[in-house]
N, C-alpha and C positions, 0 to 999 in steps of 0.2 A: 449445522448448515443444512439447508433444505435439499431434498433429493439424496438418494443413497449414493454412496461412493461409487458403486458399480454402475448405477444408472447414468451418472454424469460421465464416467469413464467410457461407457459404451456409446453415449451420444457423441463424445469427443472423437471417438474412432470413426464414427459415421461422418462427422463433419470433416475430418481429415480426408475421408474418401470422396468428399464433394457432395454429400447429401444435404441439400438445402432445407428439406423438411426437418432433419435432425438439428440443423443450426437454429431453426425457429423454436423447436422443442427445448433445446439447451438454453436459449435466452429466456424462455418462459420459466424454466426451472431455476436458473441462477439469478435472474433479475432481482427478486426480493432480497436475496442475500447481498448482492452488490449494492443495492439501494440502501440497505441497512448499514453496510460498511461506510458508504459515502456519507450518509447522514451522521453517523458517529463522528467521522472526521470533521465534517462541516460544523458540527456542534462545538468543536474546539477552536474554530476560526474566530477572528475578530467580528464584532457586530457590523453589519452592513457589507459583508463580503459579497462581491458581485457574482461569484460562482455559486450555483446552487447544487445540491446533492444530485438531483435528477440530471442536470446538465453534465455533472462529473461522470455519472454512470453511462450516459449516452456517449460521451467522448471516449470513455474506456471501451465501450462496445465498438465504436468506429475504429479505434486503433487496433483492436484485436481482430475484428472480422473484415475490415476493409483494406488492411495492409497485406504484406506478404503472408501467405498461408503459414500457419504454425503447425509443426508436427507435434500435436498434443500427445502427452504421455498418459495423463490421468487427471482426476479432479484437483489433486494437489498442485499439479503443474499449472492448471487453469487459474486457480486462485492466486498463485505466486505471480503469474504474468499480470493478472488484473491489479494486484497490489502495486507492482512495479509501475504500471501505467498510471495508476492514481497518483503515485508519488511524482512522476514526471509531469503530469498535467498540472498539479498544484504548484510545482516549481516553475514551470513555464508561465503559469498565470501570475505568480508572484513577480517573476522577472519582467513580464510585460507591464504590470502595474507600476513597478519601480521605474521602468524606462519612461512610462508616461509622465511620471512625476519628476523625471530628471534627477534621480537620486534621492527623492523624498523617502520617507520612512518605509521600512520593509514590512511585509506581512508577518504579524506575530502569531506564533503557535506555541503550545505547551505540551510537553511530554508527560506531565503529571496526570493527565486524564486516564492513562492506561496503566498506571502503576500506583502502588500504595506510597512509594517514596519518590517524590518529585526530583527531577534533575536540577531544579533550581528555577530561576526566573524564566519568563517567556523567551523563546528563541524565534528568530525569523526562519521561515521555511527554506530560504536560500542558504543560509549558514548551516542549517541542519543537513540539507542535501549535500553540501560540500564536505561536511564532516563525515556523512555516511559514505561518500565516495572514497574518502581516505580510509575509513574503517573497512570497506569492501576490499581494498588492496591488501589489508593486513589480515582480516578474518572474514571471509565471504559469508560463512554461516551466521556469524553474529550480526552482520549487516542485514541479512535476510530476516533474522528474528525481529529486528527493529522495524524493517519494512512491513512485515506481516502484522506485527502487533500495533504499530503506530499508524502507518499509512493504510494498512488493510483492516485495522480495527479488530483483528482476530483475538480470541482469548488464548491463554497459554496452551490449553489442550488442542484447540484448533490449529494453532501455529505449529505445534509439535507434530500433529498429524500431517500437515502440509509438507513439512520438511522431512518427515520420516525419521524423527528422532524421539528419544524418550522425553517425557515431561521434565525429568530431573536435568537432562542435558540442556533442554530449552531454557530452563530457569537459570542455569549457570551462564549460558550464553547471554541471556537477557541482562543479568546483573553485570557481567563484564562489559557488554556494549553500553549500558547506561553509564557506568563509571567512566568508560573511555570517552563517551560523548560529552559527559559533564566536564571532564578536563579539557577537551578540545573547545567546547563552546565558551568556557570561562577564560580561555587563553586568547580568544580573538578580541581584537580592539573594538 
């Protein structure tokens, strides 16, 4: 990820203190990475998706910096919040499109793009979000692993760093979460 861990953490502390210049510096520093993550996700979307990666990043920016001030802890916290917002934006977008079509087909996504072993056929983002919400109530860390890997587009080492866990622990959580999601998404009508 661009920018040193300490550099981003220091800027977040200044942002937390109300420093507008630090906020601009932070955006310049993390924007390329957020854009890369958004593009990675949008590459997995159906052809003709109306939401573009740049718009996704801008919406994340608005949700992060225009809403209630966040008491930032560090770079890991920032990217975890960004990934969560990306997920919610994509789910909101899918729900809006579905409502426009009055129940017409859902937006299809695939989990296979971030793993060597696919979960199976394409899943819609709404069903995935609902399954992740259930997983979160059972295993918060495993749901965060999926959120960071899939919605945030982070590699295993990057996600482990964000969560402050070992790579081996992340890999176990990833395998458990994938298996659980596979069973949940296959059991839905």
